[in-house]
N, C-alpha and C positions, 0 to 999 in steps of 0.2 A: 504494499499500499504505500501511497505517497503522503508525506506530512510536510507541515510548514518548516521552512528551512532551520529555523531556531530549535524546533522540536527534533528535527532529523539529526541534527549535529550534536545535541545535547548527550552528555554522558549520564551515568546513573544519578550521582547527587544533583546534578542540574535538572534532570527529569523530576525528581522527587520535589525540588523546589518549585518547578513549574505546576506540578500536581497541586501543592499546597496553596499556591497563588490563585489557580483558576478554580479550585474548589471553593475557596472563600468568595470569589467573585459570582460562582454560581449560586451559592448560598444567599449572598446579597440580593441577586435578581429574583430569587424564589420568594425571599422576605418581602420585597416590593410587590410581587405578584399577589401574594397573600394578602397583604395590606389593602391592595385595590380591588380585591375580589369581594363581591357581595355573597359569596357562596360559603357558608359555614363549614362545609365539608372540606372545601380546598384549605381553609385556615386551619382546621383540625389536622389535617395531613401535613401541612407545612408549618406546624408549630415549632417553637424554639427548640425544644427537646429533641425532636426529629432531626432538625438540621444540624444540631450539635453532634448528634450520634453519626450522621453522615460525614462531618468533618472529622470525627474521631476514627471512624473506619478508614477514611481516605489518607489521613495522616499516618495511620498505622502501616501502610504500605511499606514504608522505608524502614521500619523498626526491626525486621529481621537481619539487615545489613548495617545497622547503625554503628557498630563497633567493629566493622570489617573494612579492611583496605580493598575495595572492590577490584580496582585495577590489578593488584598483585595476586588476588584470588583467581581472577580471571586468567592471568597468565601461567600461573604456577599451580593452580588448583588449591583447594582447601586441605589443610593438614588432616582433617578428619572427613571422610566421604559421607558418613552418616549425618554429620553437622551440616555438610553441604546440601545434602537431600533435605534435611529439616528445614533449613533456611529458604530453599527454593519452594517447597511445599507452602511454608507459612506465606510467602509473598504471593503466590498464586491464589491462595485461599482468600486473603485479604483484598487483593485486587479484584476478584470476582464479586466479592460482597460489596465493594465500593461501586463497581459498575452497575450492580443490581439496584443499590439505593439511587443512584444517579438516574437511571432509567425511570424508576418509580416517581422520583421527584418531577421529572418532566411530565409525566402523565397526570400527576396531581395538580400541576398548573392548568393543564387542559382537561380536567377531570369530566367536564360535561361531554366532551367529545369521546373520551374513553367510554364513559357510560352509555353514550348514544351509539357506539359502534355495534355492529353485529358479531364481532369477534368472539368465538369460543360458543356463542349460542346456536342452537339449531332453529332455523325458522322454516316457515311454510311446510310443516308437516303435522300429522295427526298424532300427537303424542299417545293418546289413550289406545288408539287403534294399533300403534306400533307396539305398545306394551302387550296388549292382548295377544296379538299374533305371536311375538316372541315367547310369551308364557304358555301359549298352546303348544309351540314346538317343544319346550321344555318338558311339559306334562307328557307328551309323546314319547320323548326320549326316555323318561322315567318309566312309563308303562311298558316300553319295549326292553327295559332293562339295560339300556345303554348308560345310564347315570344313576347313581345312588339318590335316594329322596333327600337326604341332608345336603348333598352337593347341589341338588335342584333347587332346593330353598335358598341356599347361599347364592346361586346364580340368578335367581329372581330377584333377590335383595340387590345385587349389583346393577341389574337392568333398570330396577326403580330408581336407585340412586344417582346413576349416570343421566338418565332421562330427566331427572329433577335438576341436576346441576347444569343441564344445558338449556334451562329456561331463561337463565340471566348471565350477565358477565360477571366473572369472579371479582370479588373485593379486590382493590388495588393493593392493599396492605398484605394480601395473601398470595399475590402473584410472584411466582418464583422466577429466576433467570431464565429458564427454559421456556416458560410462558411468555416473558417479556420479550425475549428475542422473536418468538413467533408473532407477537403483536406487531413489533417494529418491521417485521418482514412483510406481513399481509396488509396491515392498516397504514403504516406510515411510509411503506414501499421504499425501504431502505435498500441500497445496492447490495448485490450479492458479496462483494468483497467484504464489506463491513459485517454483514451477517456471519460470513465464514470466521472472521476474527473473533466476534462475540462467542460463537460456539467453540473455537478453539480454547479460548480463556475458561469457558464453562466447563470443558472436558477436563483441563488441567486442575481447576478448582475442585473437581469432584474427587480429587484424590483422598480428601478427608473421609469419604464416605466408604472407603474400600480397604479391606485386609488384604485382598489379593494384589500383588504387585501391578501397578499401573504406570504408564507412561506420564511422566511429569515435565516433559520437555526440557530445556536447557537455558542457560542464563541469556543466550543470544534471543532466543524466542521471548524470554520474559522482557527483555530491554525493549523489544519491538512491541510487546503488548502495553507496556508503560507509555510508549509514544503514542499508541493508539488511545489509551486512556485521556492523555493529555488532549489530544485532537478531539476526542469525543466530548470532552467537557467544553470546549470551545464551540463544537457544533451545537450541543443543547442550549448554551447561552444565546447563539445567534438565532435559534428557532423560538426562543421565549419571547413574549410580549415585552415591549420596552415601556416600562412605567415610570421612567425617570421624569418625563415631561409632566405627568399627573402629579407626581410628588412635589416637583418643583412649584406647580400651580398652587398646590395646598399650602407649601410653606409661604408663598408669596401672599395668599389670602390671610394665612394666620398673622403674618406681620402687619398686614394692612389693618386688620380688625383689632389688633393689640395697641394701635396707635391711640 
């Protein structure tokens, strides 16, 4: 992927500094949007504690290498390979969480658009009829001895819950990174390169969920992912509403009426 020249040429400490700076600018924009919004749900999602948590996660990206001379470690390797693996995993996990939060924040700004989308929902179908037909098939399988009764009951419950879940869009606070990537792919129409990079980060982040050995990438891939995150923060900022003029007008009115 192509990145702005300053981001492309930045080393690890410089990328961490850019992330800190742009994460704070993103929070400033989100605060302004919440202030100008008449929607209490938007204000709740973008409350101070939520934004501080995002900054904490974003700032934590650099912590696994805070006491490491990255350039020397890259050239000569870490003294302890297990330590290197641990630090790499920690950074992927934190980066994935920061990206998840950043994507959620943007959708919180445009909450009504998120709620009004048809993403995840099944529309133009007869839910009750579909459920009846599936239950009929499950009953036939049970009667013919293809499936045990207790499994059939469990299967019916799964069908019921799935159809119920498809009635509405998931709560934004419960949307996981996998879901968010799908939303940005189908509804925001992000280009495939960006989606591929998000999925790569998600896969490496998921190393936390597995006892079985998994590919966790390497430092070069991680540095590229940090460049991507820097650029993502800039993109999300540019796509958010500019509330600065509204706030400046409010301040001007306040000064006028205070005289």
